[in-house]
Structure formats: C-alpha cells, structure tokens
KOLFI-377014 format. One record per residue: y, z, x of N, C-alpha, C in turn. Coordinates in nm, 3 decimals. Each point is the difference from the previous one (the first is absolute). Example, Ala and Ser with C-alpha at 12.3 -4.5 7.8 and 13.67 -1.06 7.14 Angstrom:
<rs>
R   nnorth      nup    neast  canorth     caup   caeast   cnorth      cup    ceast
R   -0.569    0.780    1.319    0.119    0.000   -0.089    0.120    0.000    0.090
R    0.105   -0.072   -0.035    0.119    0.006    0.082    0.109    0.073   -0.077
</rs>
This chain:
<rs>
R   nnorth      nup    neast  canorth     caup   caeast   cnorth      cup    ceast
R    1.566   -0.282   -0.746    0.093    0.067    0.032    0.163   -0.091   -0.017
R    0.035    0.053   -0.159    0.085   -0.093   -0.050    0.161    0.060    0.051
R    0.116   -0.116   -0.030    0.167    0.037    0.094    0.031    0.104   -0.082
R   -0.052    0.084   -0.078    0.010    0.116   -0.047   -0.030    0.119    0.110
R   -0.130   -0.005   -0.033   -0.067    0.107    0.114    0.044    0.018    0.142
R    0.081   -0.151    0.064    0.009   -0.067    0.086    0.180    0.060    0.037
R    0.070    0.013   -0.136    0.107    0.028    0.029    0.025    0.161   -0.049
R   -0.075    0.122    0.002   -0.055    0.092    0.004   -0.027    0.068    0.122
R   -0.045   -0.064    0.062   -0.087    0.039    0.144    0.164   -0.041    0.095
R    0.106   -0.068   -0.060    0.157   -0.025    0.075    0.001   -0.084    0.082
R   -0.061   -0.052   -0.030   -0.023   -0.198    0.062    0.100   -0.080   -0.058
R    0.085   -0.087    0.084    0.142    0.017   -0.064   -0.015   -0.115   -0.058
R    0.081   -0.038   -0.162   -0.024   -0.132   -0.092   -0.009   -0.117    0.083
R    0.033   -0.080    0.082    0.034   -0.070    0.086   -0.157   -0.053    0.082
R   -0.017    0.136    0.035   -0.179    0.042    0.076   -0.100   -0.004   -0.100
R    0.004   -0.038   -0.124   -0.152   -0.006   -0.041   -0.046   -0.099   -0.007
R    0.039   -0.079    0.032   -0.050   -0.183   -0.015   -0.133    0.055    0.161
R    0.095    0.026    0.063   -0.022   -0.004    0.161   -0.166    0.098   -0.029
R    0.065    0.108   -0.039   -0.127    0.140   -0.044   -0.069   -0.030   -0.093
R   -0.035   -0.127   -0.103   -0.124    0.002   -0.076   -0.097   -0.098    0.101
R    0.037   -0.113    0.072   -0.011   -0.064    0.111   -0.088    0.068    0.124
R    0.031    0.094    0.022   -0.013    0.074    0.062   -0.118    0.108   -0.076
R   -0.033    0.011   -0.111   -0.104    0.017   -0.021   -0.112   -0.042   -0.037
R    0.021   -0.113   -0.060   -0.071   -0.092    0.000   -0.087   -0.025    0.169
R    0.065   -0.037    0.074   -0.067   -0.045    0.151   -0.080    0.145    0.057
R    0.055    0.112   -0.009   -0.047    0.103    0.031   -0.170    0.093   -0.134
R    0.039   -0.065   -0.111   -0.120   -0.007   -0.031   -0.111   -0.145    0.034
R    0.040   -0.059    0.039   -0.086   -0.135    0.057   -0.111    0.021    0.104
R    0.114    0.107    0.057   -0.052    0.026    0.165   -0.115    0.126    0.001
R   -0.021    0.086   -0.140   -0.062    0.147   -0.019    0.057    0.071    0.030
R    0.093   -0.007    0.075    0.062    0.095    0.076   -0.046    0.202   -0.055
R    0.112   -0.056   -0.090    0.008    0.128   -0.096    0.033   -0.014   -0.190
R   -0.006    0.063   -0.051    0.011    0.018   -0.152    0.087    0.101   -0.047
R    0.042    0.005   -0.101    0.077    0.106   -0.117    0.070    0.079    0.106
R   -0.017    0.151    0.009    0.109    0.046    0.032    0.021    0.002    0.160
R   -0.062   -0.049    0.085   -0.043   -0.064    0.120    0.149   -0.092   -0.001
R    0.007   -0.066   -0.102    0.061   -0.073    0.037    0.141   -0.006   -0.031
R    0.050    0.106   -0.108    0.129    0.100    0.003    0.026    0.098    0.125
R   -0.080    0.053    0.075    0.054    0.077    0.081    0.026   -0.129    0.126
R   -0.052   -0.135    0.038    0.005   -0.112    0.049    0.144   -0.004    0.016
R   -0.020   -0.019   -0.155    0.177   -0.079   -0.037    0.110    0.079   -0.021
R   -0.006    0.153    0.012    0.063    0.086    0.037    0.058    0.013    0.163
R   -0.098   -0.012    0.095   -0.002   -0.019    0.130    0.084   -0.079    0.052
R   -0.038   -0.102   -0.089    0.062   -0.141   -0.002    0.184   -0.032    0.028
R    0.054    0.135   -0.125    0.110    0.061   -0.036    0.030    0.043    0.039
R   -0.075    0.063    0.113    0.070    0.098    0.116    0.032   -0.037    0.113
R   -0.091   -0.067    0.008    0.054   -0.117    0.178   -0.041   -0.118   -0.036
R    0.073   -0.062   -0.029   -0.039   -0.143   -0.051    0.034   -0.114    0.121
R    0.033    0.042    0.124   -0.029   -0.021    0.155   -0.121   -0.018    0.046
R   -0.068    0.124   -0.039   -0.143   -0.027    0.082   -0.061   -0.026   -0.100
R   -0.059   -0.087   -0.072   -0.077   -0.109   -0.123    0.085   -0.142    0.037
R    0.089   -0.029    0.053    0.050   -0.127    0.002   -0.076   -0.127    0.049
R   -0.107    0.070    0.100   -0.091   -0.125    0.093   -0.122    0.004   -0.083
R   -0.038    0.076   -0.080   -0.097    0.028   -0.114   -0.063   -0.092   -0.073
R   -0.067   -0.078   -0.025   -0.097   -0.105   -0.071    0.059    0.028   -0.136
R   -0.043    0.061   -0.052    0.016    0.014   -0.116    0.133    0.066   -0.085
R    0.035    0.144    0.068    0.163   -0.025   -0.023    0.119    0.022    0.064
R   -0.050   -0.082    0.095    0.078   -0.087    0.101    0.158   -0.047   -0.104
R   -0.036   -0.079   -0.133    0.090   -0.055   -0.089    0.164    0.113   -0.024
R   -0.146    0.085   -0.055    0.075    0.149   -0.077    0.031    0.051    0.040
R    0.023    0.038    0.167    0.021    0.055    0.080    0.158   -0.062    0.050
R   -0.021   -0.177   -0.013    0.168   -0.008    0.032    0.143   -0.029   -0.092
R   -0.124    0.038   -0.128    0.089   -0.082   -0.112    0.071    0.153   -0.015
R   -0.040    0.116    0.064   -0.011    0.113   -0.103    0.152    0.004    0.118
R   -0.048   -0.002    0.169    0.096   -0.041    0.074    0.130   -0.013   -0.015
R   -0.040   -0.118   -0.106    0.138   -0.101   -0.026    0.107    0.081   -0.086
R   -0.114    0.047   -0.069    0.080    0.052   -0.144    0.086    0.089    0.072
R   -0.054    0.118    0.043    0.058    0.103    0.086    0.164   -0.013    0.078
R   -0.032   -0.117    0.045    0.090   -0.033    0.084    0.096   -0.073   -0.036
R   -0.062   -0.015   -0.116    0.187   -0.117   -0.082    0.106    0.088   -0.002
R    0.080   -0.072    0.028    0.177    0.039   -0.050    0.046   -0.059   -0.049
R    0.016   -0.003   -0.133    0.047   -0.102   -0.165    0.202   -0.088    0.045
R    0.015   -0.059   -0.005    0.135   -0.036    0.052    0.091    0.008   -0.057
R    0.092    0.021    0.018    0.156    0.104   -0.016    0.071   -0.138   -0.128
R   -0.009    0.075   -0.131    0.121   -0.102   -0.122    0.079   -0.034    0.116
R    0.073   -0.102   -0.084    0.111   -0.042    0.048    0.076    0.080   -0.121
R    0.118    0.046    0.095    0.117    0.056   -0.087    0.150   -0.102   -0.059
</rs>
C-alpha cells in the first residue's frame, strides 16, 4: 500500500509514515493481508484509543490521536 492509497482510506497526511510502518509490522507478524488490512486501518481510524497499546498499530493510533487533537496556533494580528 502506498501513500496515495492510505490517503484514500482517510489516513491523515501526517500519519502516512506511521501507517506504512504499521503495514510493515503487521505483515511481518503474519496476522493479516490486503483487504483485511484496509478493514483494520478503518477500525483504527474509527477508534484509535482502542489500539494505543497494540504492538503493531499503537504508533499509528497515537499519531491519529495527535493529529485529531491538534489545534493550530492563532495567527498574530
């Protein structure tokens, strides 16, 4: 899966690198493949708090939470 495919799955742009690392980790563990991976990512996007402690998806979940909770600074007027 490449960054464009991840963006189509609604992975925030700042979370693409952790998502790619999660894909590599999940594939190395042999837990899931292809379509199951897409379903798994959708689950992480829906409820990232449930995956924070996961060994493969924890970094992605934390990145999604950080991106979701980010509040940009107000510009100086």
